[in-house]
PAMARDREN-987120 format. One line per field, with one value per residue (C-alpha): x, y, z; residue number from 1; residue in one letter. Coordinates in Angstrom, 1 decimal. Each point is the difference from the previous one (the first is absolute). Layout:
xx = X, ... .
yy = Y, ... .
zz = Z, ... .
num = NUM, ... .
residu = A, ... .
***
This chain:
xx = 0.0, 1.4, 0.0, -1.0, 0.8, -1.7, 2.0, -1.1, 1.2, 2.7, 0.4, -1.0, -3.7, -0.7, -3.5, -0.4, 0.4, 1.1, -2.9, -3.5, -2.1, -2.2, 3.0, 1.1, -2.4, 1.5, 3.6, -1.0, -1.9, 3.1, 1.7, 1.7, 0.2, -0.3, 1.7, -1.0, 2.0, -2.2, -1.3, 1.0, -3.5, -0.9, 0.9, -2.2, -3.0, 0.5, 0.1, 2.2, -3.2, -1.2, 3.2, -0.3, -3.6, 1.1, 2.6, 3.2, 2.3, 1.0, 3.6, 1.1, 3.3, 1.5, 3.0, -2.2, -1.8, 3.2, 1.4, -2.9, -1.2, 1.3, -1.6, -0.5, -2.6, 0.5, -1.2, 3.5, 3.0, 3.5, 0.7, -3.3, 0.4, 3.7, 0.3, -2.4, 0.3, 3.7, -0.8, -1.5, 3.3, 1.1, -3.3, 0.2, 1.5, 1.3, -2.8, -2.7, -2.1, -1.2, -2.6, -1.1, 1.0, 3.8, 0.5, 3.1, 0.8, 0.3, 1.6, 2.3, 2.4, -2.8, -0.7, 3.7, -0.1, -3.0, 1.5, 2.9, -2.4, -0.8, -3.6, -2.1, -1.9, -2.8, -0.7, -3.8, 0.7, 1.7, -3.1, -0.2, -3.0, -1.5, -3.5, 0.9, 1.5, -2.8, -1.3, 3.6, 0.7, 0.4, 1.5, -3.1, -2.2, 1.9, 0.0, -3.8, -0.2, 2.5, -1.9, -3.2, 1.5, 1.8, -3.2, -1.5, 3.1, -0.4, -3.7, 0.7, 2.6, -1.7, -2.0, -2.7, -2.4, 0.5, -3.5, -2.0, -2.8, -3.1, -1.1, -2.3, 3.1, 1.1, 2.0, 3.2, 2.4, 1.6, 3.7, 2.4, 2.4, 3.1, 1.4, 3.6, 0.5, -2.8, 1.4, -1.9, 0.2, -0.8, -3.0, -1.4, 0.6, -1.9, -3.0, -0.1, 0.2, -2.8, -2.2, 0.5, -1.2, 3.2, 0.8, 3.1, 2.7, 3.0, 3.3, 2.3, 3.0, -1.7, -2.6, -1.5, -1.6, -2.2, -2.8, 0.1, 0.1, -3.0, -1.9, 0.0, -1.5, 3.2, 1.7, 3.3, 2.6, 1.9, 3.5, 2.0, 2.8, 1.7, -1.4, 1.5, 1.8, -1.4, -1.4, 1.9, -1.2, -2.3, -1.8, 1.7, 1.4, 3.7, 2.3, 0.8, 2.8, 0.0, -0.5, -3.4, -1.0, 1.0, -2.1, -2.9, 0.1, -0.1, -3.1, -1.7, 0.5, -3.3, -2.1, 1.6, -0.8, -3.7, -0.8, -0.9, 1.5, 3.0, 0.7, 3.2, 0.8, 3.1, 2.7, 2.7, 1.2, 3.5, 0.4, -1.0, -3.5, 0.1, -0.7, -3.2, -1.2, 2.6, 0.2, -1.0, -3.1, -1.1, 0.5, -2.5, -2.7, -2.8, 0.3, -1.9, 0.9, 1.2, 2.7, 0.0, 3.4, -0.4, 3.7, 1.2, 1.7, 2.2, 0.8, -3.2, -1.3, -0.4, 3.3, -1.4, -1.1, 1.4, -0.6, -2.3, -0.6, -2.6, 1.5, -1.9, 1.7, -1.6, -3.4, 0.3, -0.1, 2.4, -0.6, 2.7, -1.7, 1.9, -1.4, -3.6, -1.2, 0.8, -2.5, -2.8, 1.3, -3.2, -0.4, 3.7, 0.6, -2.9, 1.4, 3.5, -0.9, -1.7, 3.0, 2.6, -2.0, -0.8, 3.7, 0.9, -2.5, 1.2, 3.3, -1.3, -0.2, -1.3, 0.4, 3.6, 1.5, 1.3, 0.6, 0.5, 3.1, -1.4, -3.3, 0.2, -1.6, 2.5, 2.8, -0.9, -0.7, 2.8, 2.9, 1.8, 0.3, 1.5, 2.3, 0.9, -1.2, -1.4, -2.2, 1.7, -1.4, 2.1, 3.2, -1.2, -2.8, -2.8, -0.3, -3.8, -2.9, -2.3, -2.7, -2.7 .
yy = 0.0, 3.4, 2.7, 3.5, 3.1, 3.4, 2.7, 3.5, 2.5, 2.3, 2.6, 3.4, 0.7, -3.4, -1.1, -3.0, -3.6, -2.9, -2.4, 0.9, -2.4, -0.9, -1.2, -2.5, -2.8, -0.8, 0.0, -2.2, -2.3, -0.5, -1.5, 3.0, 1.2, 3.8, 2.1, 3.6, 2.5, 1.7, 3.3, -0.8, 1.0, 2.6, 3.1, -1.4, -0.7, -3.8, -1.1, -2.7, -1.8, -0.2, -1.8, -2.4, -0.7, -0.9, -2.5, 2.0, -0.3, 3.3, 0.5, 2.8, 1.1, 0.5, -2.0, -3.0, 0.3, 0.1, -2.9, -2.3, 1.1, -1.8, 2.5, 3.6, 2.2, 3.7, 3.1, 1.6, -2.2, 1.4, 1.7, 1.9, 0.8, 0.9, 1.4, -1.9, -3.1, -0.3, -1.3, -3.1, -1.0, -1.5, -1.9, -1.6, -3.4, -2.5, -1.9, 2.6, 1.6, 3.6, 1.3, 3.6, 3.3, 0.3, 2.9, -2.2, 2.2, 3.1, -1.7, -2.6, 0.2, -0.8, -3.2, -0.9, 0.5, -2.1, -2.7, -0.4, -1.4, -3.0, 0.8, -0.5, 3.2, 0.8, 3.6, 0.7, 3.0, -2.2, -2.1, -0.6, 1.5, -3.3, -1.2, -2.7, 2.5, 2.6, -1.0, 0.4, 3.5, 2.0, 2.9, 0.5, -0.5, 2.8, 2.2, -0.3, 1.4, 2.8, 1.1, 0.2, 1.9, 2.4, 1.4, 0.4, 1.9, 2.3, 0.5, 1.0, 2.6, 1.4, 3.2, -1.3, -2.9, -2.7, -0.5, 2.2, 1.4, 1.9, 2.1, 2.9, 2.1, -0.9, -2.8, -1.2, -1.3, -3.4, -0.3, -1.1, -2.7, -1.2, -3.4, -0.6, -3.8, -2.5, -3.0, -1.5, 3.1, 2.3, -1.9, -0.1, 3.7, 0.6, -2.2, 1.7, 3.5, -0.8, -1.3, 3.2, 1.8, 1.4, 0.4, -2.2, -0.1, -2.5, -0.6, -3.0, -0.7, -3.4, 0.6, -3.4, 1.4, 2.5, -2.4, -0.6, 3.7, 0.7, -3.0, 1.9, 3.2, 1.9, 1.7, -1.4, 2.6, -0.9, 1.6, -0.2, -2.0, -3.2, -2.7, -3.2, -2.0, 1.8, -3.2, -2.9, -3.7, 0.2, 3.2, 2.4, 3.3, 0.1, 2.6, 2.3, 2.4, 3.6, 1.3, -1.8, 1.4, 3.6, -0.2, -1.5, 2.8, 2.6, -1.6, -0.5, 3.5, 1.3, -2.9, 0.4, 3.6, -0.5, -2.3, 0.6, -3.3, -2.0, -3.5, -1.6, -3.7, -0.8, -1.9, -2.4, -2.6, 0.6, 3.3, 3.6, 0.9, 2.0, 3.7, 0.6, 3.4, 2.7, 3.1, 2.1, -2.2, 0.4, 3.8, -0.1, -1.7, 2.0, 1.0, -2.6, -2.9, -3.2, -2.5, -3.4, -1.8, -3.7, -0.5, 2.0, -3.0, -0.2, 3.7, 1.2, 0.7, 3.6, 2.1, 1.8, -3.2, -0.5, -3.6, -0.1, 3.7, 2.5, 2.8, 3.1, 1.8, 2.9, -1.0, -3.5, -2.8, -2.9, -3.1, -2.7, -2.7, -3.0, -3.5, 0.8, -3.6, 0.1, 2.8, -2.4, -3.0, -2.2, -0.5, 0.3, -2.8, -2.0, 0.1, -0.5, -3.0, -1.6, 0.7, -1.4, -3.0, -1.0, 0.2, -1.9, -2.8, -0.4, -1.2, -2.2, -3.7, -2.5, 2.4, 0.9, 3.1, -1.5, 2.9, -1.3, 1.7, -0.6, 1.9, 3.5, 1.6, -1.6, 0.9, 3.6, 0.8, -1.9, 2.4, -2.2, -3.8, -1.5, 2.8, 0.7, 3.1, -1.6, 2.6, 1.2, 3.5, 0.5, -0.7, 2.2, 2.3, 0.3, 3.0, -0.4, -1.1, 2.9, -1.4, 2.7 .
zz = 0.0, -1.0, 2.6, -1.3, 2.0, -0.3, 1.8, 0.9, -2.6, 1.3, -2.8, 1.3, -0.6, -1.6, 0.9, -2.3, 1.0, -2.2, 0.9, 1.2, 2.1, -3.0, -2.0, 2.7, -1.0, -3.3, 1.4, 2.8, -2.2, -2.1, 3.0, 1.4, 3.7, 0.2, 2.7, 0.4, 2.1, 2.6, -1.4, -3.6, -1.4, 2.4, -2.1, -2.8, 2.2, 0.4, 3.7, 1.4, 1.1, -3.7, -0.9, 2.9, -0.9, -3.6, 1.1, 0.4, 3.0, 1.5, 1.1, 2.4, -1.6, -3.5, 1.1, 0.8, -3.4, -2.0, 2.1, -0.7, -3.5, -3.0, -2.3, 1.0, -1.9, 0.1, -1.7, 0.2, 0.3, 0.8, -3.4, 0.1, 3.8, 0.1, 3.5, 2.3, -2.3, 0.7, 3.5, -1.7, -1.5, 3.4, 0.1, -3.5, -0.2, -2.7, -1.7, 0.9, -2.8, 0.0, -2.4, -0.4, -1.6, -0.1, -2.5, -1.3, -2.9, 2.2, 3.0, -1.4, 3.0, 2.4, -2.1, 0.2, 3.8, 0.4, -2.2, 2.4, 2.6, -2.2, -0.8, -3.1, -1.0, -2.4, -1.1, -0.6, -2.2, -2.6, -0.7, -3.7, -1.8, -1.3, 0.2, 2.5, 2.4, -0.1, 3.4, 1.4, -1.4, 3.2, -1.8, -2.1, 3.2, 1.8, -3.2, 0.0, 3.5, -0.8, -3.1, 2.0, 2.9, -2.3, -1.4, 3.6, 1.0, -3.0, 0.6, 3.5, -0.9, -3.1, 0.7, -2.3, 0.0, -2.6, -1.5, -2.3, 2.1, -1.0, 3.0, 0.8, 0.3, -3.6, -1.8, 1.4, -2.6, 0.8, 0.9, -2.7, 1.0, -2.0, 0.7, -1.1, -0.3, -0.7, 1.8, 3.0, 2.2, -2.9, -1.2, 3.7, 0.3, -3.3, 1.3, 3.4, -1.5, -2.5, 2.8, 1.8, -3.1, -1.4, -3.7, -0.4, -2.5, 0.0, -1.6, -0.3, -2.2, -0.9, -2.7, 0.8, 3.2, -1.9, -0.1, 3.8, 0.7, -2.3, 1.5, 3.3, -1.5, -0.3, -3.1, -1.0, -0.9, -3.1, -0.5, -3.3, 1.5, -1.2, 2.1, -1.5, 2.7, 3.0, 1.6, 1.4, -0.7, 3.1, -1.2, 2.4, -1.2, -0.4, 1.4, -3.0, -0.8, 1.1, -3.5, -0.1, 3.3, -1.0, -3.2, 2.0, 2.5, -2.8, -1.5, 3.3, 1.4, -1.3, 1.3, 3.5, 0.0, -0.9, 2.8, 3.6, 1.3, -1.3, 1.3, -1.0, 0.2, -2.0, 2.1, -1.1, 2.7, 1.0, -1.8, 0.6, -1.3, -3.3, 0.4, -2.0, 1.5, 0.2, 2.1, -3.1, -0.5, 3.6, -0.4, -2.9, 2.0, 1.6, 3.6, 2.1, -2.2, 1.6, -1.1, 1.7, -0.6, 0.4, -1.0, 3.0, 1.5, -3.0, -0.1, -1.7, -3.4, 0.8, 0.3, 3.1, 1.9, 3.4, 1.2, 3.0, -0.1, -1.4, -2.0, -1.1, -2.9, -1.7, 1.4, -1.3, 2.7, -0.6, 2.1, 0.3, 2.0, 1.1, 0.6, -0.9, 0.2, 3.8, 0.4, -1.1, 2.1, 0.1, -3.7, -0.8, 2.5, -1.3, -3.6, 1.0, 2.2, -3.0, -2.2, 2.4, 1.2, -3.5, -0.9, 3.1, -0.6, -3.6, 1.5, 2.8, -0.8, 2.5, 2.9, -0.9, -1.8, -3.3, -2.6, -3.6, -1.5, -3.4, 0.7, -1.6, 3.0, 2.4, -2.3, -0.4, 3.7, 1.7, 0.8, 2.5, 0.0, 3.1, 0.6, -3.7, -1.8, -3.2, -1.8, -3.2, 0.4, 3.1, -1.9, -2.9, 1.0, -2.5, -2.2, -0.2, 1.9, 1.0, 2.2, 0.6 .
num = 1, 2, 3, 4, 5, 6, 7, 8, 9, 10, 11, 12, 13, 14, 15, 16, 17, 18, 19, 20, 21, 22, 23, 24, 25, 26, 27, 28, 29, 30, 31, 32, 33, 34, 35, 36, 37, 38, 39, 40, 41, 42, 43, 44, 45, 46, 47, 48, 49, 50, 51, 52, 53, 54, 55, 56, 57, 58, 59, 60, 61, 62, 63, 64, 65, 66, 67, 68, 69, 70, 71, 72, 73, 74, 75, 76, 77, 78, 79, 80, 81, 82, 83, 84, 85, 86, 87, 88, 89, 90, 91, 92, 93, 94, 95, 96, 97, 98, 99, 100, 101, 102, 103, 104, 105, 106, 107, 108, 109, 110, 111, 112, 113, 114, 115, 116, 117, 118, 119, 120, 121, 122, 123, 124, 125, 126, 127, 128, 129, 130, 131, 132, 133, 134, 135, 136, 137, 138, 139, 140, 141, 142, 143, 144, 145, 146, 147, 148, 149, 150, 151, 152, 153, 154, 155, 156, 157, 158, 159, 160, 161, 162, 163, 164, 165, 166, 167, 168, 169, 170, 171, 172, 173, 174, 175, 176, 177, 178, 179, 180, 181, 182, 183, 184, 185, 186, 187, 188, 189, 190, 191, 192, 193, 194, 195, 196, 197, 198, 199, 200, 201, 202, 203, 204, 205, 206, 207, 208, 209, 210, 211, 212, 213, 214, 215, 216, 217, 218, 219, 220, 221, 222, 223, 224, 225, 226, 227, 228, 229, 230, 231, 232, 233, 234, 235, 236, 237, 238, 239, 240, 241, 242, 243, 244, 245, 246, 247, 248, 249, 250, 251, 252, 253, 254, 255, 256, 257, 258, 259, 260, 261, 262, 263, 264, 265, 266, 267, 268, 269, 270, 271, 272, 273, 274, 275, 276, 277, 278, 279, 280, 281, 282, 283, 284, 285, 286, 287, 288, 289, 290, 291, 292, 293, 294, 295, 296, 297, 298, 299, 300, 301, 302, 303, 304, 305, 306, 307, 308, 309, 310, 311, 312, 313, 314, 315, 316, 317, 318, 319, 320, 321, 322, 323, 324, 325, 326, 327, 328, 329, 330, 331, 332, 333, 334, 335, 336, 337, 338, 339, 340, 341, 342, 343, 344, 345, 346, 347, 348, 349, 350, 351, 352, 353, 354, 355, 356, 357, 358, 359, 360, 361, 362, 363, 364, 365, 366, 367, 368, 369, 370, 371, 372, 373, 374, 375, 376, 377, 378, 379, 380, 381, 382, 383, 384, 385, 386, 387, 388 .
residu = M, V, T, V, G, V, P, K, E, T, Y, P, G, E, R, R, V, A, L, I, P, A, A, L, A, A, V, I, K, A, G, A, E, V, L, V, E, V, G, A, G, E, A, A, G, F, A, D, E, A, Y, A, E, R, G, A, R, L, V, A, S, R, A, E, L, F, E, K, A, E, V, V, L, Q, V, R, C, Y, G, A, N, P, E, A, G, R, D, D, L, S, R, M, R, A, G, Q, T, L, I, G, F, W, E, P, L, S, A, P, K, A, V, E, E, A, A, R, T, G, I, T, A, F, A, M, E, L, M, P, R, I, T, R, A, Q, S, M, D, A, L, S, S, M, A, T, V, A, G, Y, K, A, V, L, L, A, A, D, R, L, P, K, M, F, P, L, L, M, T, A, A, G, T, L, A, P, A, K, V, F, V, L, G, A, G, V, A, G, L, Q, A, I, A, T, A, R, R, L, G, A, V, V, E, A, Y, D, V, R, P, A, V, K, E, Q, V, E, S, L, G, A, K, F, L, E, L, P, L, E, T, A, G, V, E, D, K, S, G, Y, A, K, A, L, D, E, E, F, Y, R, R, Q, R, E, L, M, A, R, A, V, A, E, H, D, V, V, I, T, T, A, A, V, P, G, R, R, A, P, V, L, V, T, R, E, M, V, A, A, M, R, P, G, S, V, I, V, D, L, A, A, E, R, G, G, N, C, E, L, T, R, P, G, E, T, V, V, E, G, G, V, T, I, L, G, P, L, N, L, P, S, S, V, P, V, H, A, S, Q, M, Y, A, R, N, I, S, T, F, L, L, S, M, V, K, E, G, R, L, A, P, D, A, H, D, E, I, V, R, E, T, M, I, I, D, R, G, Q, V, V, H, P, Q, L, A, A, P, A, Q, S, G, E, K, Q .
***
């Protein structure tokens, strides 16, 4: 019987939990014993009693959990939790498996440090975009939450209401929202802004997403740019050269200036986010306009973004939110628990963890194999892979 441990998250402000009580049944049915650190789900609204009632065994300390668990499920493993997560290095042991977000392309040294403990590790953000792995795609799940919350942040800061309103005091024009990047976060932002009644326009370097944008009731902005080769084999936007971004900014300047809200979502794992909105473009926006930069954690798509801060420049408010999924911890944890438990169970055979090295999902997500860094992207970081 494999022993699965769920520790409390230690990243500052992190409210998510790797497994929720409702996800325990399937894991236990597969022949696993589940250990949950006391208080692990508290910040997300899941009480210890709920875990116990669903069959988990509560453990009082993090040290005990790491000592007894063969597999540890986390939201943020060491690479994605570089300060507080360092304390877990002394708790890791040879033969143990850790699954969660590692940010391996941004924190390769952390991966190397963890490897020296002899563990095996899987990075949830490297899940391949294939049909069989859709239910395991945690990055898309979290992007869904971020796209939704970004619109609410913008609506709260905008000195206008989003919908068209016909009132006794006259007609109120709808807010105009421009979404840069039509990946998962961008599409969710479009859908949410439309539900609130805004007029929405969107742009993406990938012409193939035009149909998806329009299906949500938004207009797709087409720019006269060469778009051949802008996608990788998985359908993600590639990182492009600076000349492409310069020309893109020139053509997009008018669209940015015409909108009340701009939401940017372009991020490339392991690299700084491309600058799509310059200082000059911000200066051309109307006072009261709002920018929500979902790439703030990667440096930002707006030149004026300060990660984790709110900046007001020329009357334009620029939000650089960090870790938005954590601000909606119930549903974010629910989706993540489904993703990580489905992934775990795909590797459990007859009550034991038995990953198949020939399985594409295992091969793409495994970053450490019994103390050896094995993922090729860590030796030669990818030049592509935008996951919005």
